[in-house]
C-alpha positions as CSV (number, residue, x, y, z in Angstrom):
1,X,-122.8,-0.4,-222.5
2,X,-121.5,-0.9,-226.1
3,X,-124.0,1.7,-227.3
4,X,-122.7,4.2,-224.8
5,X,-119.1,3.6,-226.1
6,X,-120.3,4.1,-229.7
7,X,-122.0,7.4,-228.9
8,X,-118.8,8.6,-227.2
9,X,-116.7,7.7,-230.3
10,X,-119.2,9.7,-232.5
11,X,-119.1,12.7,-230.2
12,X,-115.3,12.7,-230.1
13,X,-115.1,12.4,-233.8
14,X,-117.0,15.7,-234.2
15,X,-114.4,17.5,-232.1
16,X,-110.9,18.1,-233.4
17,X,-109.4,20.3,-230.7
18,X,-107.5,18.2,-228.3
19,X,-108.5,19.9,-225.1
20,X,-112.1,20.0,-226.0
21,X,-111.9,16.4,-226.9
22,X,-110.3,15.5,-223.6
23,X,-112.9,17.4,-221.6
24,X,-115.8,16.0,-223.5
25,X,-114.5,12.5,-223.0
26,X,-114.1,12.9,-219.3
27,X,-117.6,14.3,-219.0
28,X,-119.2,11.5,-220.9
29,X,-117.4,8.8,-218.9
30,X,-118.3,10.5,-215.7
31,X,-122.0,10.7,-216.7
32,X,-122.1,7.1,-217.7
33,X,-120.4,6.0,-214.5
34,X,-122.8,8.1,-212.4
35,X,-125.8,6.6,-214.2
36,X,-124.6,3.1,-213.3
37,X,-123.7,4.0,-209.8
38,X,-127.2,5.2,-209.0
39,X,-128.8,1.9,-210.1
40,X,-129.5,-0.6,-207.3
41,X,-130.6,-4.2,-207.4
42,X,-133.3,-4.8,-204.8
43,X,-135.8,-7.4,-203.7
44,X,-139.4,-6.7,-202.6
45,X,-141.3,-9.5,-200.7
46,X,-145.0,-8.7,-200.7
47,X,-146.4,-11.4,-198.3
48,X,-145.4,-14.5,-200.4
49,X,-144.7,-12.8,-203.7
50,X,-141.0,-12.0,-204.4
51,X,-140.1,-9.2,-206.9
52,X,-136.5,-8.6,-208.0
53,X,-135.7,-5.3,-209.8
54,X,-133.1,-2.7,-210.7
55,X,-134.1,0.9,-209.7
56,X,-132.7,4.4,-209.4
57,X,-135.2,5.3,-206.7
58,X,-133.7,6.8,-203.6
59,X,-136.0,5.6,-200.9
60,X,-138.2,2.6,-200.0
61,X,-141.3,4.7,-200.6
62,X,-140.2,5.9,-204.0
63,X,-139.5,2.4,-205.3
64,X,-142.9,1.1,-204.1
65,X,-144.6,4.0,-206.0
66,X,-142.4,3.2,-209.0
67,X,-143.7,-0.4,-209.0
68,X,-147.3,0.8,-208.3
69,X,-147.4,-1.2,-205.0
70,X,-150.1,0.4,-202.9
71,X,-150.3,0.2,-199.1
72,X,-153.2,0.1,-196.7
73,X,-153.4,1.9,-193.4
74,X,-152.3,-1.0,-191.2
75,X,-149.8,-2.6,-193.6
76,X,-146.2,-2.8,-192.3
77,X,-143.1,-2.1,-194.4
78,X,-139.7,-3.0,-193.3
79,X,-137.4,-1.1,-193.5
80,X,-139.4,2.1,-193.0
81,X,-140.6,4.1,-196.0
82,X,-138.0,6.9,-195.6
83,X,-135.1,4.4,-195.5
84,X,-132.5,5.2,-198.3
85,X,-132.1,2.4,-200.8
86,X,-128.9,0.4,-201.0
87,X,-127.8,-2.1,-203.5
88,X,-129.0,-5.6,-202.4
89,X,-131.6,-4.3,-199.9
90,X,-134.7,-6.5,-199.2
91,X,-138.0,-4.8,-198.5
92,X,-140.7,-6.8,-196.6
93,X,-144.4,-5.9,-196.8
94,X,-146.7,-7.4,-194.2
95,X,-150.3,-7.0,-195.2
96,X,-152.9,-6.2,-192.6
97,X,-155.6,-8.9,-192.2
98,X,-158.9,-9.0,-190.1
99,X,-159.0,-10.7,-186.7
100,X,-161.5,-11.0,-183.9
101,X,-160.8,-10.3,-180.2
102,X,-163.4,-11.7,-177.8
103,X,-163.2,-9.9,-174.5
104,X,-165.6,-8.5,-171.8
105,X,-168.6,-10.0,-173.6
106,X,-167.8,-8.2,-176.9
107,X,-166.4,-9.2,-180.2
108,X,-163.9,-6.7,-181.6
109,X,-162.9,-6.9,-185.2
110,X,-159.4,-5.5,-185.8
111,X,-157.2,-5.3,-188.9
112,X,-153.5,-5.8,-188.3
113,X,-150.3,-6.8,-189.9
114,X,-148.9,-8.1,-186.6
115,X,-148.8,-11.8,-186.0
116,X,-147.9,-12.1,-182.3
117,X,-151.0,-12.3,-180.1
118,X,-149.6,-10.0,-177.3
119,X,-148.6,-7.3,-179.8
120,X,-152.0,-7.5,-181.5
121,X,-153.8,-7.0,-178.2
122,X,-151.5,-4.1,-177.3
123,X,-152.1,-2.5,-180.7
124,X,-155.8,-2.8,-180.2
125,X,-155.5,-0.9,-176.9
126,X,-156.9,-3.7,-174.8
127,X,-155.6,-3.9,-171.3
128,X,-154.5,-7.3,-170.0
129,X,-154.5,-7.9,-166.2
130,X,-151.9,-10.2,-164.6
131,X,-154.4,-13.0,-163.9
132,X,-156.2,-12.8,-167.2
133,X,-156.0,-15.8,-169.5
134,X,-155.3,-15.4,-173.2
135,X,-155.9,-18.0,-175.9
136,X,-153.8,-18.5,-177.9
137,X,-150.9,-17.6,-175.6
138,X,-149.6,-14.1,-175.8
139,X,-146.3,-15.4,-177.2
140,X,-148.0,-17.4,-180.0
141,X,-148.1,-16.5,-183.6
142,X,-151.6,-16.2,-185.1
143,X,-152.9,-16.7,-188.6
144,X,-155.6,-14.8,-190.6
145,X,-159.2,-15.1,-189.5
146,X,-158.4,-16.6,-186.2
147,X,-159.9,-15.5,-182.9
148,X,-158.2,-14.3,-179.8
149,X,-160.1,-15.0,-176.6
150,X,-159.3,-13.0,-173.4
151,X,-160.8,-14.4,-170.2
152,X,-160.9,-11.8,-167.4
153,X,-159.7,-13.6,-164.2
154,X,-160.1,-12.1,-160.7
155,X,-159.6,-13.5,-157.2
156,X,-161.3,-12.7,-153.9
157,X,-160.4,-14.0,-150.4
158,X,-163.3,-14.4,-148.0
159,X,-163.7,-16.0,-144.5
160,X,-166.6,-18.3,-144.0
161,X,-167.9,-20.0,-140.8
162,X,-168.7,-23.7,-140.9
163,X,-170.3,-25.9,-138.3
164,X,-168.4,-29.0,-137.2
165,X,-170.7,-32.0,-136.7
166,X,-170.4,-33.8,-133.4
167,X,-170.0,-37.6,-133.4
168,X,-172.3,-39.9,-131.4
169,X,-170.9,-42.6,-129.1
170,X,-173.2,-45.5,-128.2
171,X,-172.3,-47.4,-125.1
172,X,-173.9,-50.7,-124.1
173,X,-175.7,-50.6,-120.8
174,X,-176.5,-54.0,-119.2
175,X,-178.8,-52.4,-116.7
176,X,-181.0,-50.7,-119.3
177,X,-183.7,-52.6,-121.0
178,X,-183.0,-53.7,-124.6
179,X,-184.5,-51.3,-127.1
180,X,-184.2,-48.3,-124.8
181,X,-181.6,-45.6,-124.9
182,X,-180.5,-42.8,-122.6
183,X,-178.6,-39.6,-123.5
184,X,-176.0,-39.1,-120.8
185,X,-174.2,-36.3,-122.7
186,X,-175.8,-34.1,-125.2
187,X,-173.7,-33.4,-128.3
188,X,-172.7,-29.9,-129.3
189,X,-171.6,-28.7,-132.8
190,X,-168.2,-27.1,-133.1
191,X,-167.3,-24.1,-135.2
192,X,-164.4,-23.4,-137.6
193,X,-163.5,-20.4,-139.8
194,X,-162.3,-21.1,-143.3
195,X,-160.2,-18.7,-145.4
196,X,-161.2,-19.3,-149.0
197,X,-159.9,-18.0,-152.3
198,X,-162.6,-17.7,-154.9
199,X,-161.6,-17.4,-158.6
200,X,-163.9,-15.7,-161.1
201,X,-163.7,-16.1,-164.9
202,X,-165.6,-13.4,-166.8
203,X,-167.5,-12.7,-163.6
204,X,-168.6,-16.3,-163.0
205,X,-167.2,-18.3,-160.1
206,X,-165.0,-21.1,-161.4
207,X,-163.0,-22.4,-158.5
208,X,-162.8,-22.4,-154.7
209,X,-159.7,-23.1,-152.7
210,X,-159.4,-23.4,-149.0
211,X,-156.3,-21.6,-147.8
212,X,-156.7,-22.0,-144.1
213,X,-158.9,-23.7,-141.5
214,X,-159.1,-22.5,-137.9
215,X,-161.2,-24.4,-135.3
216,X,-162.8,-21.9,-133.0
217,X,-165.0,-24.2,-131.0
218,X,-164.3,-27.9,-130.6
219,X,-167.4,-30.2,-131.1
220,X,-168.6,-32.1,-128.1
221,X,-169.5,-35.8,-128.6
222,X,-173.0,-37.0,-127.8
223,X,-173.0,-40.1,-125.5
224,X,-175.9,-42.5,-125.6
225,X,-176.4,-45.5,-123.4
226,X,-178.0,-48.4,-125.3
227,X,-180.0,-50.9,-123.3
228,X,-178.7,-54.5,-123.5
229,X,-180.9,-56.0,-120.9
230,X,-183.5,-58.3,-122.5
231,X,-186.4,-60.2,-121.0
232,X,-187.7,-63.7,-121.2
233,X,-191.1,-65.0,-120.1
234,X,-190.7,-67.3,-117.1
235,X,-192.9,-68.6,-114.3
236,X,-192.1,-65.3,-112.6
237,X,-193.2,-63.3,-115.5
238,X,-191.0,-61.1,-117.8
239,X,-187.5,-61.6,-116.6
240,X,-184.6,-59.4,-117.6
241,X,-181.4,-61.1,-118.9
242,X,-178.0,-59.7,-120.0
243,X,-176.7,-62.5,-122.2
244,X,-177.5,-65.9,-123.7
245,X,-175.3,-68.9,-124.2
246,X,-175.7,-72.3,-125.7
247,X,-174.2,-74.9,-123.4
248,X,-174.1,-78.6,-122.7
249,X,-176.1,-79.3,-119.5
250,X,-175.9,-82.3,-117.2
251,X,-177.3,-82.9,-113.7
252,X,-175.9,-84.1,-110.3
253,X,-177.1,-84.6,-106.7
254,X,-175.8,-85.3,-103.2
255,X,-176.3,-89.0,-104.0
256,X,-173.5,-89.0,-106.5
257,X,-170.2,-90.4,-105.5
258,X,-167.7,-87.8,-104.3
259,X,-170.4,-85.0,-104.0
260,X,-170.6,-83.3,-100.6
261,X,-173.2,-81.2,-98.9
262,X,-171.6,-77.9,-99.8
263,X,-170.5,-76.2,-103.0
264,X,-167.0,-74.9,-104.0
265,X,-168.0,-71.5,-102.7
266,X,-169.3,-72.9,-99.4
267,X,-173.0,-72.7,-100.2
268,X,-175.4,-75.6,-99.3
269,X,-175.8,-78.0,-102.2
270,X,-179.5,-78.0,-103.2
271,X,-181.7,-77.5,-106.2
272,X,-180.9,-74.2,-107.8
273,X,-177.1,-74.6,-107.5
274,X,-175.4,-74.7,-110.9
275,X,-171.8,-75.8,-111.4
276,X,-170.0,-73.7,-114.0
277,X,-166.5,-73.0,-115.4
278,X,-165.9,-69.7,-113.5
279,X,-163.6,-68.5,-116.4
280,X,-166.7,-68.6,-118.6
281,X,-169.5,-67.8,-116.2
282,X,-168.4,-65.9,-113.1
283,X,-169.4,-67.2,-109.7
284,X,-172.7,-65.9,-108.3
285,X,-174.1,-65.1,-111.7
286,X,-177.9,-65.7,-111.7
287,X,-179.1,-68.0,-114.4
288,X,-182.3,-69.2,-116.0
289,X,-182.3,-72.6,-117.6
290,X,-185.4,-73.6,-119.6
291,X,-186.6,-77.0,-118.3
292,X,-184.9,-76.4,-115.0
293,X,-185.7,-73.0,-113.8
294,X,-183.7,-70.3,-111.9
295,X,-180.4,-71.0,-110.4
296,X,-177.0,-69.4,-109.4
297,X,-173.4,-70.2,-110.3
298,X,-172.2,-71.5,-106.9
299,X,-170.2,-74.6,-107.8
300,X,-167.7,-76.1,-110.2
301,X,-166.2,-79.5,-110.9
302,X,-163.3,-81.1,-112.6
303,X,-165.3,-82.1,-115.7
304,X,-167.0,-78.7,-116.0
305,X,-164.9,-76.9,-118.6
306,X,-165.8,-74.2,-121.2
307,X,-169.5,-74.1,-122.2
308,X,-170.6,-76.8,-119.8
309,X,-172.9,-76.6,-116.7
310,X,-174.1,-79.1,-114.1
311,X,-177.5,-78.6,-112.5
312,X,-178.0,-79.7,-108.9
313,X,-181.1,-81.9,-108.4
314,X,-183.0,-83.0,-105.4
315,X,-182.3,-86.7,-106.0
316,X,-180.0,-89.0,-108.0
317,X,-183.1,-90.3,-109.8
318,X,-184.1,-86.8,-110.9
319,X,-180.5,-86.2,-112.1
320,X,-180.4,-89.4,-114.1
321,X,-183.8,-88.5,-115.7
322,X,-182.4,-85.1,-116.8
323,X,-179.5,-86.7,-118.6
324,X,-177.3,-84.7,-121.0
325,X,-178.8,-81.8,-123.2
326,X,-177.8,-78.9,-125.4
327,X,-179.7,-75.9,-124.0
328,X,-179.8,-72.1,-124.4
329,X,-179.4,-70.5,-121.0
330,X,-179.9,-66.9,-119.9
331,X,-177.5,-64.9,-117.7
332,X,-179.4,-62.6,-115.5
333,X,-176.5,-60.8,-113.9
334,X,-175.2,-61.0,-110.3
């Protein structure tokens, strides 16, 4: 600035006419002021490099050329190249970098200065469907040499028929020989319709979700009778029985004190009559007692409680010989 003042003094010194001197002075001052007014202090940020400079360029494009800053096709300059320069303006340059987009079984290499995933995909002209999955997320910022993976997701709703298995009920049958079965009601499978949503990722099924189930035909249970009637070899051959019990057995006869000629149910007292607790073995149940033979529950007594029986004998001597025993008896039914 001091140099400019000196030059002005020298020029004025060469002119003696007052009016000429005044006009010359005004012109020089105006020129110097204009020169300074057209200068602008600006900052250029090229990726991570910061450049500060003073320039008389008029637009962003001119100052970049002035500083020999070249641009590639996909580089982004903010503000735009045709923006007029102002003092203090900051110019940002985003350099385009290579990225890979994996979609539809292909690997697309793109060069972009954008950093947001969704914007990069849009710039590449790749359509994203509402169900598609993007990784990283569309709102994410991505770095250089990273991959964007787009998974095509589609859904389909179908209706499938499915059989409903029937259940089998097994019911004991005391009149059917043990080991034998009889189907009294044949089972039938039911039918239901399922509404299913199938999800596909890149054409491959990835998930199934049942949306609705509707039973069209109810299943019918199968009912099987299972034989419970077993047999034991006796003097009469193979004899069927329904149940076994282990009891304490004693014997009695008409010769015992307090024993009459008839039983508690009014039957004649003789061999084959068996006294029982009717709460355990019902009256008139036919029995087989090993070591005694066949008999029937036709009597009871005050001492016959629970798993106890008393076997009628032909004489007191025979009853005494039998004594008291633990024995497994067979219930043959009534």
